[in-house]
C-alpha positions as MATLAB code, in Angstrom:
seq = 'MKDIRFVDVGEGITEGKVQKWLVKDGDQVKEDQPVVQVETDKAVVNAPSPITGKIKLNVKEGAIVHVGDTLAYIGDESEIATAGAQKTTESKPTPQTTPQQAQQQARQEPSQRQPEHEIIATPYVRKLARDSNLDLSTVTGTGPGGRILENDVRNAMNTSVAPQKQPAKFSELLEETHGEEVERVPMSQTRKAIAKNVELSLSIPTFTHMEKIDATKLYDIVAKEKANAEKIGVKLTFLPFVIKATVEALKENPMANSSYDRERQEIIVKKYYNVGLAAEAPDGLKVVVIKQADKKSIVQIAKEIQDLHEKINSMTISIDEMRDTTFTITNVGSLGGGYFSVPIINHPDVGILGLGRMRDEPIVIDGQIKIAKMLPFSLVFDHRVVDGAEAVKFGLALTKYIEDPDLLDILG';
ca = [
      -8.458    5.349  229.873;
      -4.971    4.704  229.034;
      -2.997    4.984  225.678;
      -0.753    2.173  224.479;
       2.097    4.049  222.894;
       5.182    3.001  220.912;
       7.766    3.750  223.528;
      11.276    4.693  223.001;
      13.134    1.269  223.164;
      16.570    2.847  222.896;
      19.372    2.110  220.257;
      18.377    5.234  218.482;
      15.066    3.655  217.101;
      12.552    6.261  216.148;
      10.087    4.378  214.149;
       8.654    0.778  213.615;
       6.209   -1.141  211.662;
       2.799   -2.626  213.193;
       3.463   -6.244  212.431;
       0.701   -8.098  214.040;
      -2.162   -7.292  216.459;
      -2.540  -10.161  219.155;
      -6.080   -8.989  219.921;
      -9.161   -7.800  218.009;
     -10.854   -4.363  218.312;
     -13.170   -4.311  221.183;
     -11.637   -7.200  223.033;
     -11.251   -7.318  226.748;
      -7.502   -7.481  227.781;
      -5.693   -7.835  230.939;
      -2.950   -5.780  232.439;
       0.559   -6.687  231.141;
      -1.062   -8.814  228.328;
       0.913   -8.437  225.039;
      -1.438   -6.785  222.666;
       0.581   -5.901  219.566;
       3.946   -6.717  217.824;
       5.969   -3.845  216.334;
       8.804   -4.628  214.151;
      11.833   -2.188  214.481;
      14.982   -2.227  212.742;
      16.481   -4.345  215.620;
      13.917   -6.751  216.580;
       9.981   -7.364  216.969;
       8.783   -5.639  220.179;
       5.771   -6.690  222.034;
       3.725   -3.931  223.674;
       1.615   -4.661  226.676;
      -1.630   -3.463  228.048;
      -0.924   -0.869  231.012;
      -4.431   -1.778  232.590;
      -7.352   -4.255  232.411;
     -10.026   -3.096  229.988;
     -11.441   -3.070  226.590;
      -9.166   -2.195  223.751;
      -9.641    0.192  220.733;
      -7.130   -0.123  217.979;
      -5.638    3.155  216.596;
      -3.527    1.948  213.814;
      -3.722   -0.905  211.320;
      -1.343   -3.818  210.667;
       1.455   -2.631  208.398;
       1.242    0.952  209.445;
       4.488    2.921  210.212;
       4.524    4.551  213.683;
       6.938    6.690  215.430;
       7.993    6.878  219.087;
       5.190    8.380  221.086;
       2.464    7.384  218.586;
      -0.716    6.048  220.087;
      -1.352    2.447  218.992;
      -4.491    1.771  220.974;
      -6.632    2.845  223.901;
      -7.706    0.867  226.893;
     -10.621    1.738  228.983;
     -14.247    0.877  229.847;
     -17.030    0.784  227.123;
     -17.936    4.324  227.326;
     -14.340    5.713  227.291;
     -13.319    3.906  224.256;
     -16.286    4.678  222.359;
     -15.177    8.270  221.931;
     -11.388    7.477  222.036;
      -9.238    9.050  219.351;
     -12.003   11.139  217.938;
     -10.517   14.537  218.785;
      -7.147   13.285  217.599;
      -8.574   12.221  214.293;
     -10.165   15.723  213.826;
      -6.995   17.394  214.723;
      -4.987   15.352  212.370;
      -7.228   15.988  209.393;
      -4.868   16.948  206.506;
      -4.795   20.573  205.501;
      -5.167   21.091  201.764;
      -1.900   22.015  200.148;
      -1.570   25.276  198.189;
       0.076   25.284  195.013;
       2.286   28.307  193.898;
      -0.336   29.397  191.303;
      -2.815   29.340  193.926;
      -0.664   31.350  196.359;
      -0.065   33.983  193.891;
      -3.931   34.300  192.976;
      -4.601   34.609  196.890;
      -1.937   37.477  197.009;
      -3.534   39.511  194.175;
      -7.085   39.021  195.844;
      -5.988   39.888  199.297;
      -3.611   42.788  199.162;
      -4.321   43.565  202.824;
      -2.634   40.361  203.853;
       0.727   40.994  201.953;
       3.903   40.716  203.821;
       5.463   44.102  204.922;
       8.806   44.799  203.670;
      10.716   43.934  206.980;
       9.001   40.454  206.844;
      10.400   39.582  203.301;
      12.402   36.361  203.331;
      14.312   35.880  199.977;
      17.888   35.178  198.887;
      20.078   37.920  197.415;
      19.593   36.311  194.057;
      15.836   36.470  194.197;
      15.741   40.077  195.430;
      18.076   40.977  192.473;
      15.808   39.194  190.011;
      12.902   41.191  191.368;
      14.679   44.492  191.192;
      15.832   43.890  187.529;
      12.208   43.138  186.842;
      10.837   46.251  188.741;
       8.908   43.922  190.795;
       8.024   44.848  194.356;
       8.566   41.871  196.570;
       6.055   42.989  199.119;
       3.417   41.839  196.494;
       4.646   38.370  196.166;
       3.717   35.626  198.471;
       6.507   33.053  199.154;
       5.741   29.556  198.904;
       9.039   28.375  200.424;
       9.664   27.228  204.030;
       8.701   29.935  206.415;
       7.102   32.012  203.655;
      10.449   32.321  201.928;
      10.181   33.926  198.398;
      11.410   31.542  195.657;
      12.653   32.218  192.119;
       9.556   30.562  190.704;
       7.242   32.874  192.935;
       8.977   35.925  191.344;
       8.569   34.440  187.868;
       4.874   33.481  188.480;
       4.296   37.089  189.640;
       5.827   38.450  186.525;
       3.494   36.103  184.492;
       6.926   35.110  182.615;
       7.504   31.820  184.392;
       9.563   29.373  182.380;
       8.164   26.079  181.679;
       9.731   23.580  183.950;
      12.280   21.317  182.288;
      11.422   17.736  182.032;
      13.533   15.765  184.559;
      15.315   12.700  183.222;
      13.458    9.542  184.179;
      14.761    7.562  187.200;
      16.224    4.153  186.254;
      13.298    2.577  188.210;
      10.815    4.265  186.032;
      12.633    3.371  182.859;
      12.513   -0.251  183.903;
       8.869   -0.149  184.625;
       8.235    1.526  181.346;
      10.283   -0.788  179.566;
       9.417   -4.191  181.361;
       5.964   -3.445  182.832;
       4.715   -6.397  185.004;
       8.011   -8.081  184.768;
       9.313   -5.994  187.520;
       7.971   -5.558  191.163;
       8.468   -3.110  193.800;
       9.170   -4.774  197.210;
       8.818   -2.566  200.267;
      11.965   -2.738  202.582;
      11.350   -4.068  205.895;
      12.428   -2.135  209.116;
      15.426   -4.543  209.374;
      16.387   -4.070  205.698;
      16.207   -0.209  206.189;
      18.616   -0.478  209.150;
      20.972   -2.638  207.176;
      21.066   -0.110  204.324;
      21.592    2.648  206.735;
      24.366    0.889  208.724;
      26.148   -0.312  205.745;
      26.290    3.318  204.279;
      27.632    4.345  207.647;
      30.412    1.593  207.792;
      31.552    2.390  204.397;
      32.175    5.873  205.354;
      34.915    4.602  207.897;
      38.390    4.600  206.565;
      39.241    0.811  206.799;
      42.053   -1.751  205.748;
      42.023   -5.397  205.629;
      44.469   -8.197  206.730;
      44.058  -11.696  205.282;
      45.588  -14.896  206.186;
      44.879  -18.812  206.559;
      45.144  -20.773  209.867;
      45.953  -24.477  210.055;
      42.892  -25.638  212.102;
      43.696  -29.270  212.026;
      43.940  -29.633  215.865;
      40.781  -27.665  216.166;
      38.952  -29.883  213.755;
      39.974  -33.084  215.654;
      38.886  -31.613  219.035;
      35.390  -30.689  217.629;
      35.141  -34.096  215.899;
      35.987  -35.835  219.096;
      33.721  -33.937  221.416;
      30.732  -33.398  219.158;
      29.124  -36.636  220.346;
      29.568  -35.845  224.005;
      27.910  -32.417  223.505;
      25.138  -33.796  221.742;
      24.209  -35.856  224.872;
      23.554  -32.570  226.737;
      21.603  -31.034  223.802;
      24.479  -28.866  222.544;
      25.538  -28.610  218.828;
      29.274  -28.291  218.881;
      31.023  -26.445  216.024;
      34.437  -24.763  215.744;
      32.853  -21.256  216.153;
      32.746  -21.270  220.046;
      36.604  -21.910  219.954;
      37.181  -19.090  217.381;
      35.012  -16.821  219.787;
      37.427  -17.755  222.719;
      40.553  -17.282  220.556;
      39.243  -13.878  219.388;
      38.758  -12.813  222.961;
      42.382  -13.861  223.790;
      43.535  -11.904  220.779;
      41.510   -8.805  221.920;
      43.109   -8.972  225.356;
      46.578   -8.913  223.855;
      45.546   -6.149  221.302;
      43.175   -3.729  223.466;
      42.789   -1.118  220.780;
      40.883   -3.783  218.549;
      38.262   -3.877  221.510;
      37.288   -0.275  221.288;
      35.220    2.630  219.834;
      36.145    5.809  218.208;
      34.578    8.985  219.643;
      34.603   11.432  216.654;
      33.251   14.323  218.413;
      35.872   14.269  221.198;
      38.509   12.555  219.080;
      39.130    9.916  221.704;
      39.385    6.090  221.746;
      37.040    4.309  224.070;
      38.904    0.971  225.080;
      36.468   -1.488  226.451;
      37.609   -3.766  229.317;
      34.549   -6.271  228.619;
      34.234   -8.787  225.662;
      30.794   -8.875  224.001;
      31.382  -10.795  220.767;
      28.694  -10.158  217.916;
      27.772  -12.818  215.544;
      26.344  -11.940  212.099;
      23.249  -14.109  211.678;
      20.961  -14.789  208.668;
      17.332  -13.958  209.832;
      14.064  -14.297  208.070;
      13.733  -10.564  207.601;
      17.454   -9.751  207.033;
      20.904   -9.851  208.539;
      21.115   -9.378  212.371;
      24.037   -9.454  214.889;
      23.315  -11.367  217.986;
      25.781  -10.947  221.001;
      27.600  -13.385  223.173;
      28.012  -11.253  226.219;
      30.900  -11.636  228.625;
      32.384  -14.277  226.410;
      35.598  -14.263  228.323;
      33.673  -15.674  231.428;
      31.879  -18.444  229.501;
      32.886  -21.947  228.638;
      33.070  -23.474  225.167;
      29.908  -25.473  225.957;
      28.123  -22.455  227.440;
      29.018  -20.239  224.316;
      27.847  -23.066  222.078;
      24.477  -23.466  223.797;
      24.074  -19.740  223.656;
      24.707  -19.595  219.968;
      22.086  -22.227  219.511;
      19.535  -20.591  221.625;
      20.171  -17.143  219.873;
      19.629  -18.658  216.350;
      16.343  -20.295  217.302;
      15.221  -16.819  218.578;
      16.317  -15.365  215.209;
      14.430  -17.814  213.219;
      11.251  -17.582  215.343;
      11.575  -13.670  215.342;
      11.623  -13.698  219.221;
      15.033  -12.125  219.615;
      15.113   -9.071  222.011;
      16.954   -5.761  221.382;
      19.035   -6.495  224.478;
      20.382   -9.709  222.860;
      21.557   -7.604  219.798;
      23.202   -4.658  221.545;
      26.490   -3.531  222.953;
      29.036   -5.531  220.859;
      32.764   -4.837  221.312;
      33.925   -6.932  218.315;
      31.993   -8.871  215.617;
      32.547  -12.125  213.788;
      30.801  -13.037  210.451;
      31.195  -16.606  209.169;
      30.209  -17.336  205.548;
      31.997  -20.695  205.743;
      28.906  -22.084  207.444;
      26.906  -21.129  204.388;
      29.416  -22.846  202.017;
      31.348  -19.637  201.162;
      35.081  -20.297  200.620;
      36.545  -16.824  201.369;
      35.231  -13.671  203.090;
      37.356  -10.909  201.354;
      36.293   -7.747  203.003;
      33.541   -7.814  205.680;
      32.040   -4.460  206.600;
      32.608   -3.293  210.235;
      29.649   -3.374  212.563;
      29.612    0.251  213.856;
      30.528    1.428  216.602;
      33.193   -1.529  216.734;
      36.452   -0.878  215.045;
      36.942   -4.306  213.985;
      35.386   -7.328  212.415;
      36.634  -10.918  211.630;
      35.367  -12.763  208.513;
      35.553  -16.569  208.366;
      35.519  -18.636  205.265;
      35.060  -22.402  204.842;
      37.464  -24.755  206.353;
      38.895  -27.114  203.707;
      41.696  -29.516  203.028;
      44.670  -27.949  201.528;
      48.365  -28.963  201.054;
      50.925  -27.160  203.210;
      54.571  -27.610  203.964;
      55.504  -28.422  207.573;
      59.217  -29.175  208.344;
      59.811  -29.673  204.561;
      57.114  -32.032  204.057;
      54.081  -31.608  202.118;
      50.918  -32.560  204.303;
      47.164  -32.019  204.001;
      45.854  -29.763  206.624;
      42.554  -28.162  207.589;
      42.931  -24.540  206.542;
      40.682  -21.819  207.776;
      40.784  -18.596  205.815;
      40.042  -15.181  207.579;
      39.958  -11.657  206.872;
      40.424   -8.953  209.501;
      38.919   -5.574  208.760;
      39.863   -2.558  211.042;
      38.976    1.100  211.481;
      42.489    2.703  210.400;
      41.743    5.769  212.553;
      42.072    3.507  215.650;
      44.160    0.391  214.530;
      47.294    0.374  212.309;
      48.480   -2.387  210.116;
      51.123   -3.649  212.552;
      48.534   -4.173  215.264;
      46.216   -5.918  212.818;
      48.963   -8.309  211.959;
      49.767   -8.896  215.620;
      45.976   -9.519  216.242;
      45.895  -12.101  213.316;
      49.033  -13.772  214.695;
      47.334  -14.135  218.255;
      44.290  -15.464  216.626;
      46.208  -18.032  214.686;
      48.249  -19.091  217.725;
      45.115  -19.969  219.784;
      43.122  -21.639  216.929;
      46.292  -23.739  215.834;
      46.762  -24.830  219.480;
      43.417  -24.963  221.281;
      44.984  -26.259  224.340;
      46.143  -22.762  225.090;
      42.570  -21.652  225.454;
      40.848  -21.354  228.741;
      37.931  -23.368  227.555;
      36.145  -23.672  230.785;
      35.530  -19.756  231.227;
];
């Protein structure tokens, strides 16, 4: 008999949610057949059967599982009949002892009291006991490792102070006030990861550089080549060109293509170019990765963007397709957003480019007012690694390649 366990899939993932069983309890399954989908904070992972046999499910859909947990058992009829029975017995919850019950047990079982040398208590608790002429060896601690807490001492003196009522949390007040007009929605694994990563990113000291680019030539190229791209099944947008321009800007400003090692206080400069793209997904924001973007053509990048978005929407994206970014781009212009003021860095990158919506605006060229396709952008950098001067240089390089796409190596 074999176990199907939730294995370590990397990226620091420690837990997941059983999203869907692909088989029923007692089904005959084949070796390597996917049997369950587990949602992690990165992607949905398919767990296969290690052998051919009958399956006994060990967890229900919706259950939270941790790395190493057994999801199911595979074996013959007799093996799975008793599978998991011992584990169920061993995992039976132990009744919790309240502080009052602990003190009662201490009074009833004096022979089991802790000797003096095993007493664990803070100096404050020891002083409280001395001032009250209380022998701490008669007190059973209810804290971690048998630590004696202040309430343990007060309970032993029968002079415990009634606990003060804690102020109600804002969510409790909402429920009291509005009742069924509010609803609690459990966070998905992806949403939990987003919350965690945003909190981490906001702890990074950052600064922002904003500018606009005259993208008229880029707009004309995309309009001209869009029909040809559609003939080979590719939807062409300006984003692949921005990716290529970003790679060239990163080559000219290598510190922007790095990570910061806080423990060793070193900067890890990366000589490869994996551009992350923030993407809207059914279960929350994800970042897909165009790997080795410097070695791919505009058409190849456009096709890869298309394929990755299809996988995002069908929730078939793999963890490998969302890892190992060196720099990230987020584009609210595709959603109709005008400007992207301050995007949040995708850790462990040290920079992110936020794009707004391209629009017609009047600009002055050689003393003449003309209408141009202006593309607003925001660059956010980790100030521990990149200074303002280099951010401006990065922005100028990006502007140079977008204003004149002919400078780009669009074939690879």
